[in-house]
DSSP file (Angstrom, degrees, kcal/mol; ACC not computed):
  #  RESIDUE AA STRUCTURE BP1 BP2  ACC     N-H-->O    O-->H-N    N-H-->O    O-->H-N    TCO  KAPPA ALPHA  PHI   PSI    X-CA   Y-CA   Z-CA
    1    1 A X              0   0    0      0, 0.0     2,-0.3     0, 0.0     0, 0.0   0.000 360.0 360.0 360.0 137.2  -14.9  -30.8  -19.8
    2    2 A X        -     0   0    0      1,-0.1     2,-0.2     3,-0.0     3,-0.1  -0.603 360.0-121.1 -83.2 142.0  -13.5  -32.8  -16.9
    3    3 A X        -     0   0    0     -2,-0.3     3,-0.1     1,-0.1    -1,-0.1  -0.492  34.5 -99.3 -77.9 152.3  -15.7  -33.3  -13.8
    4    4 A X        -     0   0    0     -2,-0.2    -1,-0.1     1,-0.1   110,-0.0  -0.378  43.0-100.9 -68.1 148.7  -14.4  -32.0  -10.5
    5    5 A X     >  -     0   0    0      1,-0.1     4,-3.1    -3,-0.1     3,-0.3  -0.307  35.7-106.7 -64.8 156.2  -12.8  -34.6   -8.2
    6    6 A X  H  > S+     0   0    0      1,-0.2     4,-1.8     2,-0.2    -1,-0.1   0.886 122.0  52.7 -54.0 -40.1  -15.1  -35.8   -5.4
    7    7 A X  H  4 S+     0   0    0      1,-0.2    -1,-0.2     2,-0.2     4,-0.1   0.903 113.6  43.2 -63.0 -39.5  -13.1  -33.8   -2.8
    8    8 A X  H >4 S+     0   0    0     -3,-0.3     3,-1.2     1,-0.2    -2,-0.2   0.896 112.1  53.0 -71.3 -40.9  -13.5  -30.7   -4.9
    9    9 A X  H 3< S+     0   0    0     -4,-3.1    -2,-0.2     1,-0.3    -1,-0.2   0.798 113.2  44.4 -65.2 -28.7  -17.2  -31.4   -5.6
   10   10 A X  T 3< S+     0   0    0     -4,-1.8    -1,-0.3    -5,-0.3     2,-0.2   0.313  83.4 128.8 -97.4   7.8  -17.8  -31.8   -1.8
   11   11 A X    <   -     0   0    0     -3,-1.2   101,-3.2   101,-0.1     2,-0.1  -0.448  58.1-129.0 -68.8 128.2  -15.8  -28.7   -0.8
   12   12 A X  B >>  -A  111   0A   0     99,-0.3     3,-2.3    -2,-0.2     4,-0.5  -0.501  23.2-114.1 -74.0 149.8  -17.7  -26.3    1.5
   13   13 A X  G >4 S+     0   0    0     97,-2.6     3,-1.1    94,-0.3    16,-0.2   0.817 112.8  63.6 -54.2 -35.4  -17.7  -22.7    0.4
   14   14 A X  G 34 S+     0   0    0      1,-0.3    -1,-0.3    96,-0.2    17,-0.2   0.577 110.5  38.3 -72.0  -6.2  -15.7  -21.6    3.4
   15   15 A X  G <4 S+     0   0    0     -3,-2.3   135,-3.2    15,-0.2    -1,-0.3   0.349  93.4 116.7-117.2   1.9  -12.7  -23.8    2.3
   16   16 A X  E <<  -B  149   0B   0     -3,-1.1    13,-2.6    -4,-0.5     2,-0.4  -0.401  44.2-162.1 -79.3 146.8  -12.9  -23.2   -1.4
   17   17 A X  E     -BC 148  28B   0    131,-2.2   130,-3.1    11,-0.2   131,-1.5  -0.960   8.2-167.9-123.5 148.2  -10.4  -21.5   -3.6
   18   18 A X  E     -BC 146  27B   0      9,-2.7     9,-2.5    -2,-0.4     2,-0.3  -0.960   8.5-155.8-134.9 148.7  -11.0  -20.1   -7.1
   19   19 A X  E     -BC 145  26B   0    126,-2.2   126,-3.0    -2,-0.3     7,-0.2  -0.949  21.5-123.0-121.9 146.7   -8.8  -18.8  -10.0
   20   20 A X  E >   -B  144   0B   0      5,-1.7     3,-1.5    -2,-0.3   124,-0.2  -0.385  34.2-100.1 -81.3 168.1   -9.8  -16.4  -12.7
   21   21 A X  T 3  S+     0   0    0    122,-0.9    -1,-0.1     1,-0.3   123,-0.1   0.855 123.4  43.0 -55.8 -41.5   -9.7  -17.2  -16.4
   22   22 A X  T 3  S-     0   0    0      3,-0.0    -1,-0.3     1,-0.0   118,-0.0   0.399 107.7-123.2 -89.9   2.7   -6.4  -15.4  -17.0
   23   23 A X  S <  S+     0   0    0     -3,-1.5    -2,-0.1     2,-0.2     3,-0.1   0.870  74.7 126.2  54.3  42.1   -4.8  -16.7  -13.7
   24   24 A X  S    S+     0   0    0      1,-0.2    23,-2.8    22,-0.1     2,-0.3   0.716  70.8  23.4 -92.1 -29.7   -4.2  -13.2  -12.5
   25   25 A X  E     - D   0  46B   0     21,-0.2    -5,-1.7   114,-0.1     2,-0.4  -0.962  59.0-154.0-142.3 153.9   -6.0  -13.7   -9.2
   26   26 A X  E     -CD  19  45B   0     19,-2.1    19,-2.9    -2,-0.3     2,-0.5  -0.990   9.7-151.9-126.7 138.4   -7.0  -16.3   -6.7
   27   27 A X  E     -CD  18  44B   0     -9,-2.5    -9,-2.7    -2,-0.4     2,-0.5  -0.943  12.6-172.8-107.4 129.0   -9.9  -16.1   -4.3
   28   28 A X  E     -CD  17  43B   0     15,-2.4    15,-1.9    -2,-0.5   -11,-0.2  -0.971   9.7-152.6-125.0 115.5   -9.6  -18.1   -1.0
   29   29 A X  E     - D   0  42B   0    -13,-2.6     2,-0.3    -2,-0.5    13,-0.3  -0.467  13.0-172.7 -80.4 156.9  -12.6  -18.3    1.3
   30   30 A X  E     - D   0  41B   0     11,-2.1    11,-0.8    -2,-0.1   -15,-0.2  -0.973  35.8 -80.4-144.7 157.5  -12.2  -18.8    5.1
   31   31 A X        -     0   0    0     -2,-0.3     9,-0.1   -17,-0.2    11,-0.0  -0.269  33.1-135.8 -59.8 145.7  -14.6  -19.4    7.9
   32   32 A X        -     0   0    0      7,-0.2     3,-0.5     3,-0.0    -1,-0.1   0.826  20.9-152.6 -73.7 -33.7  -16.3  -16.3    9.3
   33   33 A X        -     0   0    0      1,-0.2    -2,-0.0     2,-0.1    -1,-0.0   0.906  66.2 -50.6  58.9  45.2  -15.8  -17.2   12.9
   34   34 A X  S    S+     0   0    0      1,-0.2     2,-0.3     4,-0.1    -1,-0.2   0.668  80.3 166.3  76.0  19.0  -18.9  -15.3   14.2
   35   35 A X    >   -     0   0    0     -3,-0.5     3,-0.8     3,-0.1    -1,-0.2  -0.542  44.4-109.5 -68.6 129.0  -18.4  -11.9   12.6
   36   36 A X  T 3  S-     0   0    0     -2,-0.3    -1,-0.1     1,-0.2     3,-0.1  -0.352  93.0  -3.5 -61.8 133.8  -21.6  -10.0   12.9
   37   37 A X  T 3  S+     0   0    0      1,-0.2     2,-0.5    -2,-0.1    21,-0.4   0.175 103.5 113.7  72.0 -15.6  -23.5   -9.5    9.6
   38   38 A X    <   +     0   0    0     -3,-0.8    19,-0.2     1,-0.1    -1,-0.2  -0.768  36.8 176.3 -90.2 125.1  -20.7  -11.2    7.6
   39   39 A X  S    S+     0   0    0     17,-2.8    69,-0.7    -2,-0.5     2,-0.3   0.682  70.4  12.6 -99.9 -22.4  -21.9  -14.5    6.0
   40   40 A X  E     - E   0  56B   0     16,-1.2    16,-2.6    67,-0.1     2,-0.3  -0.985  63.2-166.5-147.5 151.2  -18.7  -15.2    4.0
   41   41 A X  E     +DE  30  55B   0    -11,-0.8   -11,-2.1    -2,-0.3     2,-0.3  -0.985  14.5 161.8-138.7 153.8  -15.2  -13.8    4.0
   42   42 A X  E     -DE  29  54B   0     12,-2.4    12,-2.8    -2,-0.3     2,-0.4  -0.961  28.8-127.4-157.8 168.4  -12.3  -14.2    1.5
   43   43 A X  E     -DE  28  53B   0    -15,-1.9   -15,-2.4    -2,-0.3     2,-0.6  -0.967  13.9-145.7-123.9 145.6   -9.0  -12.9    0.3
   44   44 A X  E     -DE  27  52B   0      8,-2.7     8,-2.5    -2,-0.4     2,-0.6  -0.961  14.2-163.3-110.3 118.8   -8.1  -12.0   -3.2
   45   45 A X  E     -DE  26  51B   0    -19,-2.9   -19,-2.1    -2,-0.6     2,-0.4  -0.909   4.8-157.4-104.5 120.2   -4.4  -12.7   -4.0
   46   46 A X  E >   -D   25   0B   0      4,-1.1     3,-2.3    -2,-0.6     2,-0.2  -0.775  30.6-102.5 -94.6 139.1   -3.1  -10.9   -7.1
   47   47 A X  T 3  S+     0   0    0    -23,-2.8     3,-0.1    -2,-0.4    -1,-0.1  -0.438 109.1   3.3 -58.8 123.2   -0.1  -12.4   -8.9
   48   48 A X  T 3  S+     0   0    0      1,-0.3    -1,-0.3    -2,-0.2     2,-0.2   0.667 122.6  86.6  74.8  17.3    2.8  -10.1   -7.9
   49   49 A X  S <  S-     0   0    0     -3,-2.3    -1,-0.3     1,-0.1    86,-0.1  -0.762  78.5 -78.4-139.2-176.1    0.7   -8.1   -5.5
   50   50 A X        -     0   0    0     -2,-0.2    -4,-1.1    84,-0.1     2,-0.4  -0.172  49.7 -94.0 -78.0 173.9   -0.8   -7.7   -2.1
   51   51 A X  E     -E   45   0B   0     -6,-0.2     2,-0.4    -8,-0.0    -6,-0.2  -0.732  32.9-152.6 -88.2 139.2   -3.7   -9.5   -0.5
   52   52 A X  E     -E   44   0B   0     -8,-2.5    -8,-2.7    -2,-0.4     2,-0.3  -0.924  14.1-130.4-110.2 138.8   -7.1   -7.8   -0.7
   53   53 A X  E     -EF  43  70B   0     17,-1.5    17,-3.6    -2,-0.4     2,-0.3  -0.662  25.6-171.7 -89.3 142.7   -9.7   -8.5    2.0
   54   54 A X  E     -EF  42  69B   0    -12,-2.8   -12,-2.4    -2,-0.3     2,-0.3  -0.985   8.0-177.8-136.1 147.6  -13.3   -9.4    1.0
   55   55 A X  E     -EF  41  68B   0     13,-2.1    13,-2.2    -2,-0.3     2,-0.4  -0.964  15.2-147.0-137.8 156.2  -16.6   -9.9    2.8
   56   56 A X  E     +EF  40  67B   0    -16,-2.6   -17,-2.8    -2,-0.3   -16,-1.2  -0.995  17.5 176.5-122.6 129.9  -20.1  -11.0    1.9
   57   57 A X  E     - F   0  66B   0      9,-2.4     9,-2.3    -2,-0.4     2,-0.3  -1.000  28.5-124.7-130.9 132.8  -23.1   -9.6    3.7
   58   58 A X  E     - F   0  65B   0    -21,-0.4     7,-0.2    -2,-0.4     2,-0.2  -0.578  23.2-147.1 -79.6 136.6  -26.7  -10.4    2.7
   59   59 A X  E   > - F   0  64B   0      5,-2.6     5,-0.6    -2,-0.3     2,-0.3  -0.539  12.7-121.2 -93.7 164.8  -29.0   -7.5    1.9
   60   60 A X  T   5S+     0   0    0      1,-0.2     3,-0.1     3,-0.2    -1,-0.0  -0.822  77.4  36.9-105.4 148.7  -32.7   -7.4    2.6
   61   61 A X  T   5S+     0   0    0     -2,-0.3    -1,-0.2     2,-0.0     2,-0.1   0.872 132.6  24.5  45.7  75.2  -35.5   -6.8    0.0
   62   62 A X  T   5S-     0   0    0     -3,-0.2     2,-0.4     0, 0.0    -3,-0.1   0.537 102.7-133.6 -88.7 154.1  -34.3   -8.3   -2.2
   63   63 A X  T   5 +     0   0    0     -2,-0.1     2,-0.3    -3,-0.1    -3,-0.2  -0.550  40.6 156.8 -71.5 124.2  -32.1  -10.7   -0.5
   64   64 A X  E   < -F   59   0B   0     -5,-0.6    -5,-2.6    -2,-0.4     2,-1.1  -0.995  49.3-114.6-148.1 143.9  -28.7  -10.8   -2.2
   65   65 A X  E     -F   58   0B   0     -2,-0.3    28,-2.1    28,-0.3     2,-0.7  -0.708  37.6-160.6 -79.8 101.3  -25.1  -11.7   -1.2
   66   66 A X  E     -FG  57  92B   0     -9,-2.3    -9,-2.4    -2,-1.1     2,-0.3  -0.755   6.8-160.4 -90.4 116.0  -23.4   -8.3   -1.5
   67   67 A X  E     -FG  56  91B   0     24,-3.8    24,-2.2    -2,-0.7     2,-0.3  -0.667   9.9-172.8 -98.3 151.5  -19.7   -8.6   -1.7
   68   68 A X  E     -FG  55  90B   0    -13,-2.2   -13,-2.1    -2,-0.3     2,-0.4  -0.996   9.6-157.4-141.1 139.6  -17.0   -6.0   -1.1
   69   69 A X  E     -FG  54  89B   0     20,-2.3    19,-3.1    -2,-0.3    20,-1.3  -0.978  18.8-171.4-118.7 130.4  -13.3   -6.1   -1.7
   70   70 A X  E     -FG  53  87B   0    -17,-3.6   -17,-1.5    -2,-0.4     2,-0.3  -0.807  13.9-167.6-121.4 157.1  -11.0   -3.7    0.4
   71   71 A X  S    S-     0   0    0     15,-2.3   -19,-0.1    -2,-0.3    59,-0.1  -0.948  72.6  -8.7-146.7 128.3   -7.4   -2.7    0.4
   72   72 A X  S    S+     0   0    0     -2,-0.3     2,-0.2     1,-0.2    15,-0.1   0.870  77.2 173.2  57.8  43.5   -5.6   -0.7    3.2
   73   73 A X        -     0   0    0     13,-0.1    -1,-0.2     1,-0.1    10,-0.1  -0.572  37.1-106.2 -76.0 144.4   -8.7    0.1    5.2
   74   74 A X        -     0   0    0     -2,-0.2     2,-0.1     1,-0.1    -1,-0.1  -0.337  38.3-107.5 -65.6 154.2   -8.0    1.7    8.6
   75   75 A X  S    S+     0   0    0     -3,-0.1    -1,-0.1     2,-0.0     2,-0.1  -0.450  77.9   5.6 -79.3 155.1   -8.5   -0.4   11.7
   76   76 A X  S    S+     0   0    0     -2,-0.1     2,-0.2     2,-0.0    -2,-0.0  -0.325 117.7   7.0  76.3-153.4  -11.4    0.0   14.1
   77   77 A X  S    S-     0   0    0     -2,-0.1     2,-0.3     1,-0.0    -2,-0.0  -0.458  72.5-172.2 -67.5 129.8  -14.3    2.4   13.6
   78   78 A X        -     0   0    0     -2,-0.2     2,-0.1    -4,-0.0    -2,-0.0  -0.912  19.8-121.8-124.0 152.5  -14.1    4.0   10.1
   79   79 A X     >  -     0   0    0     -2,-0.3     4,-2.4     1,-0.1     5,-0.2  -0.420  31.5-108.1 -82.7 165.1  -16.2    6.7    8.5
   80   80 A X  H  > S+     0   0    0      1,-0.2     4,-2.5     2,-0.2     5,-0.2   0.869 121.6  53.2 -59.9 -37.8  -18.2    6.2    5.4
   81   81 A X  H  > S+     0   0    0      2,-0.2     4,-1.9     1,-0.2    -1,-0.2   0.905 109.3  47.7 -65.2 -42.8  -15.6    8.3    3.5
   82   82 A X  H  > S+     0   0    0      2,-0.2     4,-1.2     1,-0.2    -2,-0.2   0.900 112.6  49.4 -65.0 -40.8  -12.7    6.2    4.8
   83   83 A X  H  X S+     0   0    0     -4,-2.4     4,-0.7     1,-0.2     3,-0.4   0.914 110.0  50.8 -65.1 -43.2  -14.6    3.0    3.8
   84   84 A X  H >< S+     0   0    0     -4,-2.5     3,-0.8     1,-0.2    -1,-0.2   0.893 107.5  54.9 -59.3 -39.6  -15.4    4.4    0.3
   85   85 A X  H 3< S+     0   0    0     -4,-1.9    45,-0.3     1,-0.2    -1,-0.2   0.782 113.1  40.3 -67.6 -27.8  -11.7    5.2   -0.2
   86   86 A X  H 3< S+     0   0    0     -4,-1.2   -15,-2.3    -3,-0.4     2,-0.6   0.393  90.0 104.8-103.9   3.8  -10.5    1.7    0.6
   87   87 A X  E <<  +G   70   0B   0     -3,-0.8   -17,-0.2    -4,-0.7    43,-0.1  -0.760  39.7 177.1 -87.9 122.2  -13.2   -0.2   -1.3
   88   88 A X  E     +     0   0B   0    -19,-3.1     2,-0.3    -2,-0.6   -18,-0.2   0.779  68.0   3.4 -90.3 -32.2  -12.0   -1.6   -4.6
   89   89 A X  E     -G   69   0B   0    -20,-1.3   -20,-2.3    36,-0.1    -1,-0.3  -0.994  54.5-176.5-155.2 149.6  -15.2   -3.4   -5.6
   90   90 A X  E     +G   68   0B   0     -2,-0.3     2,-0.3   -22,-0.2   -22,-0.2  -0.959  32.3 105.2-149.1 132.5  -18.8   -3.9   -4.4
   91   91 A X  E     -G   67   0B   0    -24,-2.2   -24,-3.8    -2,-0.3     2,-0.2  -0.976  65.3 -59.9 175.4 177.0  -21.5   -6.0   -6.0
   92   92 A X  E     -G   66   0B   0     -2,-0.3    27,-0.6   -26,-0.2     2,-0.6  -0.580  44.0-139.7 -79.2 140.1  -23.6   -9.2   -5.9
   93   93 A X  E     -H  118   0B   0    -28,-2.1    12,-1.7    -2,-0.2     2,-0.3  -0.909  18.9-165.3-105.0 123.8  -21.7  -12.5   -6.0
   94   94 A X  E     -HI 117 104B   0     23,-2.1    23,-2.6    -2,-0.6     2,-0.3  -0.823   6.7-148.4-108.0 147.0  -23.3  -15.2   -8.1
   95   95 A X  E     -HI 116 103B   0      8,-2.4     8,-3.1    -2,-0.3     2,-0.4  -0.883   4.2-156.2-111.3 146.8  -22.5  -18.9   -8.2
   96   96 A X  E     -HI 115 102B   0     19,-2.5    19,-1.9    -2,-0.3    18,-1.0  -0.989  13.0-146.2-122.3 127.0  -22.7  -21.2  -11.2
   97   97 A X    >   -     0   0    0      4,-2.4     3,-1.7    -2,-0.4    16,-0.1  -0.227  36.8 -88.6 -84.8-179.6  -23.2  -25.0  -10.7
   98   98 A X  T 3  S+     0   0    0      1,-0.3    -1,-0.1     2,-0.1    15,-0.0   0.756 127.5  54.1 -60.2 -27.1  -21.8  -27.8  -12.8
   99   99 A X  T 3  S-     0   0    0      2,-0.1    -1,-0.3     1,-0.0    -3,-0.0   0.553 120.5-107.0 -85.3  -7.6  -24.9  -27.7  -15.1
  100  100 A X    <   +     0   0    0     -3,-1.7     2,-0.3     1,-0.3    -2,-0.1   0.495  68.8 148.1  95.0   4.5  -24.4  -24.0  -15.7
  101  101 A X        -     0   0    0      1,-0.0    -4,-2.4    -5,-0.0     2,-0.4  -0.574  40.5-138.1 -75.4 134.6  -27.3  -22.8  -13.6
  102  102 A X  E     +I   96   0B   0     -2,-0.3     2,-0.2    -6,-0.2    -6,-0.2  -0.779  35.4 148.4 -97.0 134.9  -26.7  -19.4  -12.0
  103  103 A X  E     -I   95   0B   0     -8,-3.1    -8,-2.4    -2,-0.4     2,-0.2  -0.782  47.7 -70.9-145.0-170.8  -27.7  -18.8   -8.4
  104  104 A X  E     -I   94   0B   0    -10,-0.3   -10,-0.2    -2,-0.2     2,-0.1  -0.597  59.4 -87.7 -90.0 153.2  -26.7  -16.7   -5.4
  105  105 A X        -     0   0    0    -12,-1.7    -1,-0.1    -2,-0.2   -12,-0.1  -0.361  48.7-125.8 -58.8 130.8  -23.5  -17.4   -3.4
  106  106 A X        -     0   0    0      5,-0.2     3,-0.1     1,-0.1    -1,-0.1  -0.367  19.5-116.0 -76.8 160.6  -24.3  -20.0   -0.7
  107  107 A X    >   -     0   0    0      1,-0.2     3,-1.5    -2,-0.1   -94,-0.3  -0.272  52.9 -56.8 -83.3 177.1  -23.5  -19.4    3.0
  108  108 A X  T 3  S+     0   0    0    -69,-0.7    -1,-0.2     1,-0.2     3,-0.1  -0.161 121.8  32.1 -56.5 147.7  -21.1  -21.4    5.1
  109  109 A X  T 3  S+     0   0    0      1,-0.3     2,-0.2    -3,-0.1    -1,-0.2   0.292  95.9 107.5  87.3  -9.1  -21.6  -25.1    5.3
  110  110 A X  S <  S-     0   0    0     -3,-1.5   -97,-2.6     1,-0.1    -1,-0.3  -0.681  82.3 -88.7 -98.1 154.7  -23.0  -25.4    1.8
  111  111 A X  B     -A   12   0A   0     -2,-0.2   -99,-0.3   -99,-0.2    -5,-0.2  -0.322  46.5-108.6 -61.8 142.7  -21.1  -26.9   -1.2
  112  112 A X        -     0   0    0   -101,-3.2  -101,-0.1  -104,-0.2    -1,-0.1  -0.500  34.7-115.0 -70.3 136.5  -19.0  -24.4   -3.1
  113  113 A X        -     0   0    0     -2,-0.2   -16,-0.2     1,-0.1    33,-0.1  -0.315  19.9-118.5 -66.9 158.1  -20.3  -23.5   -6.6
  114  114 A X  S    S+     0   0    0    -18,-1.0    32,-3.1     1,-0.1     2,-0.3   0.866  94.7  12.3 -64.9 -38.0  -18.3  -24.6   -9.6
  115  115 A X  E     -HJ  96 145B   0    -19,-1.9   -19,-2.5    30,-0.2     2,-0.4  -0.949  66.5-147.6-138.7 158.5  -17.8  -20.9  -10.7
  116  116 A X  E     -HJ  95 144B   0     28,-2.7    28,-2.4    -2,-0.3     2,-0.5  -0.952   5.4-152.9-123.2 146.6  -18.3  -17.5   -9.2
  117  117 A X  E     +HJ  94 143B   0    -23,-2.6   -23,-2.1    -2,-0.4     2,-0.5  -0.985  12.8 178.0-118.7 121.7  -19.2  -14.2  -11.0
  118  118 A X  E >   -H   93   0B   0     24,-2.9     3,-2.0    -2,-0.5     4,-0.3  -0.800  32.4-141.3-115.7  83.2  -18.1  -11.0   -9.4
  119  119 A X  T 3  S+     0   0    0    -27,-0.6    -2,-0.0    -2,-0.5   -27,-0.0  -0.171  75.8   0.8 -57.1 131.5  -19.5   -8.7  -12.1
  120  120 A X  T 3> S+     0   0    0    -31,-0.1     4,-2.5     3,-0.1    -1,-0.3   0.640  85.9 135.3  66.7  18.8  -17.3   -5.7  -13.0
  121  121 A X  H <> S+     0   0    0     -3,-2.0     4,-2.5     2,-0.2     5,-0.2   0.966  74.6  43.5 -57.8 -53.4  -14.6   -6.7  -10.5
  122  122 A X  H  > S+     0   0    0     -4,-0.3     4,-2.6     1,-0.2    -1,-0.2   0.907 114.1  50.3 -60.5 -43.9  -11.8   -6.1  -13.0
  123  123 A X  H  > S+     0   0    0      1,-0.2     4,-1.3     2,-0.2    -1,-0.2   0.937 113.3  44.7 -60.7 -48.4  -13.3   -2.8  -14.2
  124  124 A X  H  X S+     0   0    0     -4,-2.5     4,-0.6     1,-0.2    -1,-0.2   0.883 113.3  50.3 -66.7 -38.2  -13.7   -1.4  -10.7
  125  125 A X  H >< S+     0   0    0     -4,-2.5     3,-1.2    -5,-0.3     6,-0.2   0.930 104.7  58.8 -63.2 -43.8  -10.3   -2.5   -9.6
  126  126 A X  H 3< S+     0   0    0     -4,-2.6    -1,-0.2     1,-0.3    -2,-0.2   0.854 114.0  36.5 -53.6 -37.9   -8.7   -0.9  -12.7
  127  127 A X  H 3< S+     0   0    0     -4,-1.3     2,-0.5    -3,-0.1    -1,-0.3   0.405  88.8 109.8-101.6   2.4  -10.0    2.5  -11.7
  128  128 A X    XX  -     0   0    0     -3,-1.2     4,-1.7    -4,-0.6     3,-0.7  -0.671  64.8-141.5 -79.5 126.4   -9.7    2.3   -7.9
  129  129 A X  H 3> S+     0   0    0     -2,-0.5     4,-2.7     1,-0.2     5,-0.2   0.871 100.9  56.2 -54.4 -39.4   -6.9    4.6   -6.7
  130  130 A X  H 3> S+     0   0    0    -45,-0.3     4,-1.1     1,-0.2    -1,-0.2   0.849 104.8  53.0 -63.6 -33.2   -5.8    2.0   -4.1
  131  131 A X  H <4>S+     0   0    0     -3,-0.7     5,-1.6    -6,-0.2     3,-0.4   0.943 113.3  41.7 -66.5 -48.1   -5.3   -0.6   -6.8
  132  132 A X  H ><5S+     0   0    0     -4,-1.7     3,-1.8     1,-0.2    -2,-0.2   0.873 110.6  57.8 -66.6 -37.3   -3.1    1.7   -8.9
  133  133 A X  H 3<5S+     0   0    0     -4,-2.7    -1,-0.2     1,-0.3    -2,-0.2   0.768  99.2  59.9 -64.8 -24.5   -1.3    2.9   -5.7
  134  134 A X  T 3<5S-     0   0    0     -4,-1.1    -1,-0.3    -3,-0.4    -2,-0.2   0.466 120.2-111.8 -80.6  -0.9   -0.4   -0.7   -5.0
  135  135 A X  T < 5S+     0   0    0     -3,-1.8     2,-0.4     1,-0.3    -3,-0.2   0.694  71.6 139.4  80.2  19.3    1.5   -0.8   -8.4
  136  136 A X      < +     0   0    0     -5,-1.6    -1,-0.3     1,-0.1    -2,-0.1  -0.776  18.8 158.8-100.5 141.7   -1.0   -3.2  -10.0
  137  137 A X        +     0   0    0     -2,-0.4     2,-0.5     1,-0.1    -1,-0.1   0.533  53.8  82.1-132.1 -21.1   -2.1   -2.8  -13.6
  138  138 A X        -     0   0    0   -114,-0.1     2,-0.3   -12,-0.0    -1,-0.1  -0.791  64.2-160.7 -91.7 128.7   -3.4   -6.2  -14.6
  139  139 A X        -     0   0    0     -2,-0.5   -17,-0.1    -3,-0.1  -114,-0.1  -0.768  16.1-111.0-110.4 154.2   -6.9   -7.0  -13.5
  140  140 A X        -     0   0    0     -2,-0.3   -18,-0.2  -116,-0.1     2,-0.1  -0.350  31.8-104.3 -77.7 161.2   -8.7  -10.3  -13.1
  141  141 A X        -     0   0    0      2,-0.2    -1,-0.1  -116,-0.1  -116,-0.0  -0.442  31.7-118.0 -72.8 158.6  -11.5  -11.6  -15.2
  142  142 A X  S    S+     0   0    0     -2,-0.1   -24,-2.9  -122,-0.1     2,-0.5   0.560  93.4  73.6 -81.6  -9.2  -14.9  -11.4  -13.5
  143  143 A X  E     - J   0 117B   0    -26,-0.2  -122,-0.9   -28,-0.0     2,-0.4  -0.923  62.8-168.7-111.6 129.9  -15.5  -15.2  -13.5
  144  144 A X  E     -BJ  20 116B   0    -28,-2.4   -28,-2.7    -2,-0.5     2,-0.4  -0.941   9.2-146.9-119.3 138.7  -13.6  -17.5  -11.2
  145  145 A X  E     -BJ  19 115B   0   -126,-3.0  -126,-2.2    -2,-0.4   -30,-0.2  -0.863  31.4-100.2-108.1 137.9  -13.5  -21.3  -11.4
  146  146 A X  E     +B   18   0B   0    -32,-3.1  -128,-0.3    -2,-0.4     3,-0.1  -0.338  47.8 166.9 -54.4 123.5  -13.2  -23.6   -8.4
  147  147 A X  E     -     0   0B   0   -130,-3.1     2,-0.3     1,-0.3  -129,-0.2   0.568  52.6  -9.7-120.1 -16.0   -9.6  -24.6   -8.2
  148  148 A X  E     -B   17   0B   0   -131,-1.5  -131,-2.2  -140,-0.1     2,-0.4  -0.992  48.7-125.6-171.2 172.6   -9.1  -26.2   -4.8
  149  149 A X  E     -B   16   0B   0     -2,-0.3  -133,-0.2  -133,-0.2     2,-0.1  -0.971  29.9-131.8-136.3 118.0  -10.3  -27.0   -1.4
  150  150 A X              0   0    0   -135,-3.2    -2,-0.0    -2,-0.4  -136,-0.0  -0.402 360.0 360.0 -69.4 143.1   -8.2  -26.1    1.7
  151  151 A X              0   0    0     -2,-0.1    -1,-0.1     0, 0.0  -136,-0.0   0.450 360.0 360.0 -84.4 360.0   -7.7  -28.8    4.2
């Protein structure tokens, strides 16, 4: 296995990009810019499809980086029912370092992990009405590998 280039190895999570095993999807993180309760934000770009919005918010007791991926959510205040309808995936995001050790996704300013696990991402996307309504049928693998660092 080849080691990551120094620029990739030093990439902060908020500038990191990841690809899934089958190269169906790319995750691109971006700075949060002071959004309340959100510790990380990202977009999921599907080959041949639209962009999906993602956020990470840490939970309490136990502390975990809880991720959510959305599509076509209404703007402004939304009800729980509306939020449920536009949520494609929800779960804990894990990071894997170069040695293969699994940990929790770091917050902004920390180095990006070598890999990410979004458990059951593909399964949940496959059965989400919004995913099928977007005309997508191919789902990503649940493990994403660091592929780049945005400048």
